[in-house]
C-alpha positions in Angstrom: -25.6 38.7 47.8 -23.4 36.2 45.9 -26.4 35.1 44.0 -27.1 38.7 42.9 -23.5 39.2 41.8 -23.6 36.0 39.8 -26.8 37.1 38.0 -25.2 40.5 37.3 -22.1 38.8 35.9 -24.2 36.5 33.7 -26.2 39.5 32.4 -23.0 41.4 31.6 -21.5 38.5 29.7 -24.7 38.0 27.9 -24.9 41.6 26.9 -21.3 41.6 25.7 -21.9 38.4 23.6 -25.0 40.0 22.1 -23.1 43.1 21.0 -20.4 41.0 19.4 -23.0 39.1 17.5 -24.0 42.3 15.7 -21.0 42.0 13.3 -17.8 43.7 12.5 -18.8 47.3 13.5 -19.5 46.1 17.1 -16.1 44.4 17.2 -14.4 47.5 16.0 -16.2 49.6 18.6 -15.2 47.3 21.4 -11.6 47.5 20.2 -11.7 51.3 20.2 -13.1 51.4 23.7 -10.5 48.9 24.9 -7.7 50.9 23.3 -8.9 54.2 24.7 -9.4 52.7 28.2 -5.7 51.8 28.2 -4.1 54.6 26.2 -5.8 57.6 27.8 -5.0 56.9 31.4 -1.4 56.0 30.5 -1.0 59.2 28.5 -2.4 61.2 31.4 0.1 59.6 33.8 2.9 60.4 31.3 1.8 64.1 31.1 1.3 64.6 34.8 4.7 63.2 35.6 6.5 65.2 33.0 8.2 68.3 34.5 8.1 70.0 31.2 4.3 69.6 30.8 2.2 72.8 30.8 1.0 73.9 34.3 -2.6 74.8 33.4 -5.2 72.0 33.4 -6.3 72.9 29.9 -2.8 72.7 28.6 -2.2 69.3 30.2 -5.5 67.9 28.8 -4.3 69.2 25.3 -1.0 67.4 25.9 -2.9 64.2 26.9 -4.8 64.4 23.6 -1.6 65.0 21.7 0.1 61.9 23.2 -3.1 59.8 22.7 -3.4 60.9 19.0 0.3 60.0 18.3 -0.1 56.6 20.0 -3.3 55.7 18.0 -2.1 57.5 14.9 -5.0 60.0 15.1 -3.1 63.1 14.3 -3.0 64.6 17.7 -3.6 68.2 16.4 -4.7 70.8 19.0 -6.6 74.0 18.6 -10.1 74.7 17.4 -12.5 71.7 17.4 -12.8 71.8 13.6 -9.0 71.5 13.3 -9.0 68.5 15.7 -11.9 66.9 13.9 -10.2 67.2 10.5 -7.0 65.9 11.9 -8.8 62.8 13.2 -10.7 62.4 9.9 -7.4 62.4 7.9 -5.8 60.0 10.4 -8.8 57.6 10.1 -8.6 57.8 6.2 -4.9 57.0 6.3 -5.5 54.2 8.8 -8.2 52.8 6.6 -6.0 52.9 3.5 -3.0 51.3 5.2 -5.2 48.6 6.8 -6.9 47.8 3.5 -3.5 47.7 1.7 -2.1 45.4 4.4 -5.2 43.2 4.3 -4.9 42.8 0.5 -1.2 41.9 0.7 -1.9 39.5 3.5 -4.8 37.9 1.6 -2.7 37.5 -1.5 0.2 35.9 0.4 -2.2 33.7 2.3 -3.9 32.6 -0.9 -0.5 31.8 -2.5 0.6 29.8 0.5 -2.7 28.0 0.6 -2.3 27.1 -3.1 1.2 25.8 -2.5 -0.1 23.8 0.5 -2.8 22.3 -1.8 -0.1 21.2 -4.2 -1.0 23.2 -7.3 2.4 23.8 -8.7 3.7 21.8 -11.6 6.4 19.1 -10.9 9.6 19.7 -12.8 11.2 16.2 -12.2 12.2 13.9 -15.0 12.1 10.1 -14.9 10.2 10.1 -11.7 7.5 7.7 -10.5 3.9 9.0 -10.5 1.3 7.3 -8.3 -2.3 8.2 -9.1 -5.1 7.5 -6.5 -5.3 6.9 -2.8 -5.9 3.6 -1.0 -4.2 1.4 1.6 -2.0 0.2 -1.2 -0.3 3.6 -1.5 1.7 3.0 1.6 3.0 -0.3 0.4 3.8 1.1 -3.1 5.7 4.1 -1.8 7.5 2.1 0.8 8.7 -0.4 -1.8 9.7 2.4 -4.2 11.8 4.0 -1.5 13.5 0.6 -0.9 14.1 0.2 -4.7 15.6 3.7 -4.9 18.0 3.2 -1.9 21.1 3.2 -4.2 19.9 5.9 -6.6 20.4 9.6 -6.6 17.7 12.2 -7.1 14.9 9.6 -7.1 11.4 11.1 -6.8 7.9 9.8 -6.2 4.9 12.0 -7.0 1.5 11.1 -5.5 -1.7 12.7 -6.9 -5.0 12.1 -5.1 -8.2 14.1 -4.4 -7.1 14.7 -0.8 -5.5 17.5 1.2 -1.8 17.7 0.4 -0.6 18.2 4.0 -2.7 15.2 5.2 -1.3 13.0 2.5 2.3 14.0 3.3 1.7 13.4 7.0 0.1 10.0 6.5 2.9 8.8 4.1 5.7 10.0 6.3 4.1 8.4 9.4 3.5 5.0 7.8 6.4 4.8 5.3 9.1 6.1 7.7 12.4 7.5 6.6 12.5 8.2 2.8 16.3 7.9 2.4 17.3 9.4 -0.9 13.8 9.5 -2.3 12.0 12.8 -2.6 8.3 12.6 -1.9 6.0 15.1 -3.6 2.3 15.3 -3.2 -0.2 17.0 -5.4 -3.9 17.5 -4.7 -6.7 17.0 -7.1 -8.8 14.4 -9.0 -6.5 12.2 -11.2 -9.3 11.9 -13.8 -8.9 15.6 -14.7 -6.2 16.1 -17.4 -5.5 19.6 -16.3 -4.9 18.5 -12.7 -2.9 15.5 -14.0 -0.5 17.9 -15.7 0.7 19.0 -12.3 2.5 15.7 -11.9 4.4 16.0 -15.2 3.4 12.5 -15.9 4.4 12.7 -19.6 8.1 13.0 -18.4 7.8 10.2 -15.8 9.6 6.9 -15.8 6.5 5.0 -14.9 2.9 5.8 -13.8 1.0 3.6 -11.3 -2.8 3.8 -11.1 -4.1 2.5 -7.8 -7.5 0.9 -7.3 -9.7 1.6 -4.2 -12.6 -0.2 -2.6 -15.3 2.4 -3.2 -18.1 1.7 -5.7 -17.2 2.5 -9.2 -13.4 2.2 -8.5 -12.7 0.3 -11.7 -14.5 3.0 -13.8 -12.3 5.6 -12.1 -9.2 3.6 -13.0 -10.3 3.6 -16.7 -11.1 7.3 -16.6 -7.7 8.0 -15.1 -6.0 6.0 -17.9 -8.0 8.0 -20.4 -6.9 11.2 -18.8 -3.2 10.0 -19.2 -3.9 9.5 -22.9 -5.4 13.0 -23.2 -2.3 14.6 -21.7 0.0 16.2 -24.3 3.2 14.3 -25.0 6.4 15.6 -23.5 8.6 17.7 -25.8 11.3 15.5 -27.3 9.9 12.4 -25.8 9.7 9.3 -28.1 6.9 7.6 -26.3 4.6 8.0 -23.3 5.7 6.4 -20.0 4.6 2.8 -19.2 1.6 2.4 -17.0 0.9 -0.1 -14.3 -2.8 -0.2 -13.2 -5.1 -2.6 -11.3 -8.8 -3.3 -11.5 -11.0 -5.5 -9.3 -13.5 -6.7 -11.8 -12.5 -8.7 -14.9 -15.2 -6.9 -16.9 -13.1 -3.7 -16.8 -9.8 -5.3 -17.7 -10.2 -5.1 -21.5 -11.2 -1.4 -21.3 -8.4 -0.7 -19.0 -5.9 -2.4 -21.3 -7.1 -0.4 -24.3 -6.8 2.8 -22.3 -3.4 1.9 -20.9 -1.9 1.3 -24.4 0.4 -1.4 -25.7 3.1 -0.7 -23.1 0.6 -0.7 -20.2 0.1 -3.5 -17.6 -3.3 -4.1 -16.0 -3.7 -6.4 -13.1 -6.9 -8.1 -11.8 -6.5 -7.6 -8.1 -9.3 -9.9 -7.0 -8.3 -12.7 -9.3 -4.7 -12.5 -8.1 -5.7 -12.4 -4.5 -8.0 -15.5 -4.9 -5.1 -17.4 -6.6 -2.7 -16.6 -3.8 -5.3 -17.6 -1.1 -5.9 -20.9 -2.9 -2.1 -21.6 -3.3 -1.5 -20.8 0.4 -4.4 -23.0 1.5 -3.1 -26.0 -0.4 0.5 -25.4 0.5 0.8 -23.9 4.1 3.7 -21.4 4.3 3.5 -20.4 0.7 2.4 -16.9 1.5 5.7 -16.3 3.3 7.6 -17.3 0.2 5.4 -15.0 -2.0 6.1 -12.1 0.4 9.9 -12.7 0.2 9.8 -12.7 -3.6 7.7 -9.6 -4.0 9.2 -7.1 -1.6 12.5 -5.2 -2.2 13.8 -6.0 1.2 14.9 -9.5 0.3 15.7 -11.3 -2.9 13.6 -10.7 -5.9 13.3 -11.4 -9.7 15.6 -10.0 -12.2 16.0 -10.4 -16.0 19.5 -10.8 -17.3 21.2 -11.5 -20.6 24.0 -14.1 -20.5 25.7 -14.6 -23.9 28.1 -17.1 -22.4 25.2 -19.6 -21.9 23.7 -19.1 -25.4 23.1 -22.5 -27.1 23.5 -24.5 -23.9 20.5 -26.3 -22.4 18.5 -24.6 -19.7 19.5 -27.2 -17.2 23.1 -26.1 -17.3 22.1 -22.6 -16.1 20.7 -23.9 -12.8 24.2 -24.4 -11.3 25.9 -21.5 -13.2 25.4 -18.9 -10.5 26.6 -19.3 -6.9 24.5 -16.4 -5.4 21.5 -16.4 -7.7 18.8 -18.9 -8.6 17.7 -19.4 -12.2 14.0 -20.2 -12.7 13.2 -19.7 -16.3 13.6 -17.6 -19.5 11.8 -14.7 -21.2 11.4 -15.3 -24.9 9.6 -12.8 -27.2 7.9 -11.2 -24.1 6.6 -14.5 -22.9 7.7 -16.0 -19.6 8.8 -19.7 -19.6 9.1 -20.7 -16.0 10.9 -24.0 -15.4 11.1 -25.0 -19.0 12.3 -28.5 -19.9 16.0 -28.9 -19.0 16.9 -29.6 -22.6 15.5 -26.3 -23.8 18.4 -24.4 -25.6 19.0 -20.8 -24.5 18.6 -18.6 -27.6 20.7 -15.4 -28.2 17.8 -13.1 -27.4 16.6 -14.9 -24.4 16.6 -13.3 -21.0 17.3 -15.5 -17.9 14.8 -15.1 -15.0 16.9 -15.2 -11.9 16.3 -14.5 -8.2 19.1 -12.5 -6.6 19.8 -10.0 -3.9 20.3 -7.2 -6.4 21.0 -6.8 -10.1 24.7 -6.4 -9.5 24.9 -9.8 -7.6 24.2 -11.9 -10.7 27.5 -13.2 -11.9 28.6 -16.6 -13.3 30.3 -19.0 -10.9 29.9 -22.7 -11.8 28.9 -24.7 -8.8 28.8 -28.3 -10.2 31.7 -29.3 -8.0 29.6 -28.6 -4.9 27.1 -31.3 -5.8 27.2 -34.5 -3.7 25.6 -37.3 -5.6 25.7 -39.7 -2.7 23.4 -37.5 -0.7 20.7 -37.4 -3.3 17.6 -39.6 -3.5 15.1 -40.2 -6.2 11.7 -40.4 -4.5 8.7 -40.6 -6.9 6.1 -37.9 -6.2 2.9 -39.2 -4.8 -0.4 -38.2 -6.6 -2.4 -35.5 -4.9 -5.4 -36.8 -3.0 -8.9 -35.3 -2.8 -9.1 -32.4 -0.4 -11.6 -31.0 2.2 -11.7 -27.2 2.4 -13.6 -25.1 4.9 -14.4 -21.6 3.7 -15.5 -19.3 6.6 -17.0 -16.0 5.4 -17.9 -14.6 2.0 -16.9 -11.5 0.0 -16.7 -10.5 -3.7 -13.6 -12.6 -4.2 -15.2 -15.8 -2.9 -16.7 -16.9 -6.2 -13.3 -16.5 -7.8 -11.7 -18.5 -5.0 -14.2 -21.4 -5.5 -13.5 -21.5 -9.2 -9.7 -21.5 -8.6 -10.2 -24.5 -6.2 -12.2 -26.3 -8.8 -9.4 -25.9 -11.4 -6.6 -27.2 -9.2 -8.1 -29.8 -6.8 -8.5 -33.5 -7.5 -11.9 -35.2 -8.3 -13.8 -35.9 -5.1 -12.7 -32.7 -3.3 -15.2 -31.0 -1.1 -15.6 -27.4 0.0 -18.0 -26.3 2.8 -18.9 -22.7 2.7 -20.1 -21.3 6.1 -21.5 -17.8 6.2 -24.6 -16.0 7.4 -25.0 -14.4 4.0 -28.5 -15.8 3.3 -30.1 -16.0 -0.1 -27.7 -13.6 -1.9 -24.7 -15.7 -0.9 -26.5 -18.9 -1.8 -27.1 -17.6 -5.3 -23.4 -16.6 -5.6 -22.4 -20.1 -4.4 -24.7 -21.7 -7.0 -23.3 -19.5 -9.8 -19.7 -20.3 -8.8 -20.6 -24.0 -8.6 -22.0 -23.9 -12.1 -18.8 -22.6 -13.8 -16.8 -25.8 -13.5 -16.9 -29.6 -13.8 -17.4 -32.2 -11.1 -14.0 -32.0 -9.4 -15.3 -30.0 -6.4 -18.5 -30.4 -4.4 -19.6 -27.1 -2.9 -22.0 -27.1 0.1 -23.4 -24.0 1.7 -24.0 -23.8 5.5 -26.0 -20.7 6.5 -24.6 -20.1 10.0 -22.9 -17.4 12.0 -19.1 -18.0 11.9 -18.6 -15.8 15.0 -20.5 -18.3 17.3 -18.5 -21.0 19.0 -21.2 -23.7 18.5 -21.0 -23.2 14.7 -17.3 -24.2 14.6 -17.6 -27.0 17.1 -20.5 -28.5 15.1 -18.3 -28.5 11.9 -15.4 -30.6 13.4 -12.8 -28.2 12.0 -10.0 -30.6 12.6 -11.3 -32.9 9.8 -10.4 -30.3 7.1 -7.2 -30.2 5.1 -7.3 -26.4 5.0 -9.4 -23.6 6.5 -9.9 -20.3 4.7 -11.1 -17.3 6.7 -12.2 -14.5 4.4 -12.5 -10.8 5.3 -15.6 -8.8 4.6 -15.8 -6.3 1.8 -15.2 -2.7 3.1 -18.5 -0.8 3.4 -18.8 2.2 1.0 -18.2 5.6 2.4 -17.3 6.3 6.1 -18.1 3.4 8.2 -17.3 2.8 11.9 -17.2 -1.0 11.3 -13.7 -2.5 10.6 -14.1 -5.1 7.8 -11.7 -7.3 9.7 -13.8 -7.4 12.9 -15.6 -10.7 12.1 -12.4 -12.2 10.9 -10.6 -11.5 14.1 -13.4 -12.9 16.2 -13.5 -16.1 14.1 -9.7 -16.5 14.4 -10.0 -16.1 18.2 -12.5 -19.0 18.3 -10.3 -21.2 16.1 -7.4 -20.4 18.3 -9.4 -21.6 21.3 -10.2 -24.9 19.6 -6.4 -25.3 18.8 -5.6 -24.8 22.5 -8.3 -27.2 23.6 -7.2 -30.0 21.4 -3.5 -29.3 21.2 -3.5 -29.6 17.4 -2.6 -26.7 15.1 -5.2 -25.9 12.4 -4.2 -25.3 8.8 -5.7 -21.8 8.6 -5.2 -19.2 5.8 -6.5 -15.8 6.7 -7.4 -12.9 4.5 -7.2 -9.4 6.1 -8.2 -6.1 4.6 -6.1 -3.8 6.9 -2.4 -4.7 7.3 -2.5 -3.1 10.8 -4.7 -5.9 12.0 -2.0 -8.4 11.3 -0.5 -7.8 14.7 -3.9 -8.3 16.4 -4.8 -11.6 14.7 -4.7 -14.4 17.3 -2.6 -16.8 15.1 0.9 -18.3 15.2 3.7 -16.0 13.9 4.4 -18.2 10.8 0.7 -18.6 9.8 -0.5 -17.7 6.3 -2.0 -14.3 6.2 -3.0 -12.7 2.9 -3.3 -8.9 3.0 -5.0 -8.4 -0.3 -4.2 -4.7 -0.8 -0.6 -5.1 0.4 0.1 -8.0 -2.1 -1.3 -6.0 -5.0 0.8 -3.0 -3.9 4.0 -5.2 -3.8 3.2 -6.6 -7.2 2.7 -3.2 -8.8 5.9 -1.9 -7.3 7.9 -4.8 -8.7 6.4 -4.5 -12.2 7.0 -0.7 -12.1 10.7 -1.4 -12.0 10.6 -3.9 -14.9 7.3 -4.3 -16.8 8.5 -7.6 -18.3 8.1 -9.1 -14.8 4.3 -8.9 -15.4 4.5 -12.1 -17.5 6.6 -13.8 -14.9 4.1 -13.1 -12.1 1.1 -14.0 -14.3 2.5 -17.4 -14.9 3.7 -17.8 -11.3 0.3 -17.1 -9.8 -1.8 -18.9 -12.3 -4.0 -21.7 -10.9 -2.9 -24.4 -13.4 0.5 -23.0 -14.6 4.0 -23.2 -13.2 4.2 -21.8 -9.7 6.0 -21.9 -6.4 5.6 -25.2 -4.5 6.8 -26.6 -1.1 8.0 -30.1 -1.3 9.4 -32.4 1.5 13.1 -32.3 1.7 13.4 -36.1 1.9 12.2 -36.2 -1.8 15.6 -34.8 -2.7 18.2 -35.7 -0.1 18.6 -38.3 2.6 17.4 -37.1 6.0 20.1 -36.5 8.6 22.8 -35.9 6.0 24.7 -32.6 5.9 25.1 -31.3 2.3 25.2 -28.2 0.2 22.2 -26.4 -1.3 23.8 -27.1 -4.7 23.0 -30.7 -4.1 19.3 -29.8 -3.5 19.3 -27.8 -6.8 20.8 -30.8 -8.7 18.3 -33.2 -7.1 15.4 -30.9 -8.0 16.8 -30.7 -11.6 16.4 -34.5 -11.8 12.7 -34.1 -10.8 12.3 -31.4 -13.5 12.1 -28.6 -11.0 14.0 -25.4 -10.1 14.9 -25.3 -6.4 15.0 -21.7 -5.1 15.1 -22.1 -1.3 13.8 -24.0 1.7 11.7 -23.7 4.8 13.1 -25.2 8.0 11.2 -26.0 11.2 14.1 -26.1 13.6 13.7 -22.5 14.7 16.7 -21.2 12.7 16.7 -17.4 12.1 15.8 -16.0 8.7 14.9 -12.6 7.4 11.2 -13.3 7.8 11.8 -15.1 11.1 9.6 -18.1 10.1 12.3 -20.5 8.7 11.8 -19.4 5.1 15.1 -18.8 3.2 15.0 -17.8 -0.5 18.1 -18.0 -2.7 20.7 -19.3 -0.3 24.2 -19.5 -1.7 24.9 -22.8 -3.4 27.8 -23.5 -1.0 25.6 -23.1 2.1 25.6 -26.4 4.0 23.1 -27.7 6.5 21.7 -30.9 7.9 18.4 -31.7 6.3 15.6 -33.2 8.4 12.3 -34.9 7.7 10.4 -31.7 8.6 12.3 -29.5 6.2 10.7 -28.3 3.0 12.2 -27.3 -0.3 10.9 -24.3 -2.2 10.7 -25.2 -5.9 9.3 -23.7 -9.1 7.4 -26.4 -10.9 4.1 -27.7 -12.2 1.6 -29.1 -9.8 
C-alpha cells in the first residue's frame, strides 16, 4: 500500500511538472485554479455566516459569486448569464490592461536600475583619479590613492573595467578596506571604447592610470586604451589633457605607448623594473624592504621641494639642512640627479629630492652641531667579488634578469639556471647569454625544482644568492595557481635551512600577494610581488609625474641606487652617536645616508629592523651587524 501511494504521488508530481512545462498559459491556469480553490470556499463561508444573506439557495449562490467577483476583480454582476459573461469579460480586459501597464512600468524601472548598477551614468567629478583596466594591481593602486588622499576633501577615484560594477565594488571594498574621505566610483565597459571612456569624465581628471594585465595581448590593449584617451574630446575650458601613467610588459610596445600617451605621459616597463628589483634584492639582501618603505604612502616617501635659501650653495650642504627629512638629489630640467657630487651648486630652478613623512614636514633646520667627528671612521670600500647566483624557475622576466645580472656583476660571476623548461627554456637562456660580454657564465640545468634531490645535488649553501621565480599566469581561467611551484620550492629550501642551521640568501618572486603569508620563509626575507611593486610605483608617479625620472635612475642596473652598507664603514662599533653623524660620514664617502637596518630586534614600521629617514638627532648604539641605507653608485 505505501508503495502504491508513492507511485501515485510521483505520477501526480510528474503530471504537474509536465503541465507547467507547457508555458505561460499553463501557469496562468494553475494560478486561476489555486485562487478559485481558496476564494470560493471562503466566500461561501462568509455568505452562509452572514445573517443578512438571502435565505434561498439560489440567492446565496448569487451572493457567493458576487463576493468572489469582487475579490478577484471579476465584476461580480448577477442576473442573466449574458450579463454575467460580459461583466467577466470587461473585468478580464481591465485586469489585462492594468497588468500590462504595471509590467511595462516595472520593466522600465528595472531596466533603469540595471543600467545604474552596470555603471552607465557619466561621472561629474573634477580633478579625480581615473583607473582604467582590471588586474591584481588595481587593489594596490586604489589602496595607495586612498592613503594619499587621507588629508584631502572630496577626493574621488573612478575605476573603469569590462567587469560587473557590483562585483568590482565588492572586490575593492573587501581588499582595500575603509576608504576614508575618498569616494570610490566604478563604471563598467571596455576602456578601449571612447564612448564608454567618456563615462569616467577622464578629460576633467587630475591623472589617468592605465593598468596592464597578464592576459595575452595586454600591451596592445594598453596602447588601444591610450589611443581611446586621445580620441576623447577635450574638456571645455581645459588647457591640456590630464597626465597619463601607464605600464607595458614588453619593451617592444613602449615606444608606441609613449607616442599614444603624449608628451606628459609616463610609460613604465613592468617586467624590466621587476627584473631590476629582483637583481638588486639578490645582491643586497633586505633591499626589497627598503624599496617597499620608499614606495608606499604609509611611511616616508619622495617629495620634490624648492628651497631658495640653499641656492648657490653646494649640494653637500643640503644633506644636514633638514632635521626630519633626507636629501638625496636634485631635479634639473626634468632630469633626476641622485647623489650628485657634493660640490655641485644648487641652481635657482633646481628642485631638491627629499624623503620625508609628508610634504608639510620638510622644513630647514641645520643639524651640523649634531655631528660627532670622533665617532666617525674612514674605511675604504672593498671591491666587489665575483658572485655565484642560483636561479630556480623560469618565466618571461628571466631573460631580462640574466641581462641585468650581466651588467652589474663582476667578471668571473656564475649563474646556474635550474628549471624543467626543456628546449624552449634552453633557447631563451642562450639568447639571454648572447646579449652581453663575458662577465657572467650562464649554465642551464634541466631538472625539476620541486624535487628534494635536485636541490640537494646543487649544494645550495655554496651560492651567494638564490632567486626563486614564479611562473607566468596561464591565459584564461585556470585552476593552477602560478605560485604553487614557488611555494613548494620554498618549502624544500626551508627544510635544508633547518637541517643545516644556516639561513639561505633567498629572494622570492610571487605573483599573488595573498600567497606572501603562505610562503615558508623568515619574516624579513626578500619577497618581490611583481604586480604590487608596479602598482605602488604607478600610484607614486600619479601624485607627481616628475618622480618617474627619480625612480628610473633609482632602479637602473648601473645607475645610482639604494645600497646597504655595513655600519662599521661609517662609525666605530659600540659607540652611541646620532644619525646626523652617519649622514656626515656617508657624505665623506660620496653617499647620501637615508636610514639603517638593525638586527637587534628593535621595532620599526615594517617590523624587520628597517628604518627610513630617522630624525638627525636620533641616537643609538651602532653594532657590527647594523647596516646603513645609502643612495650611491655601486
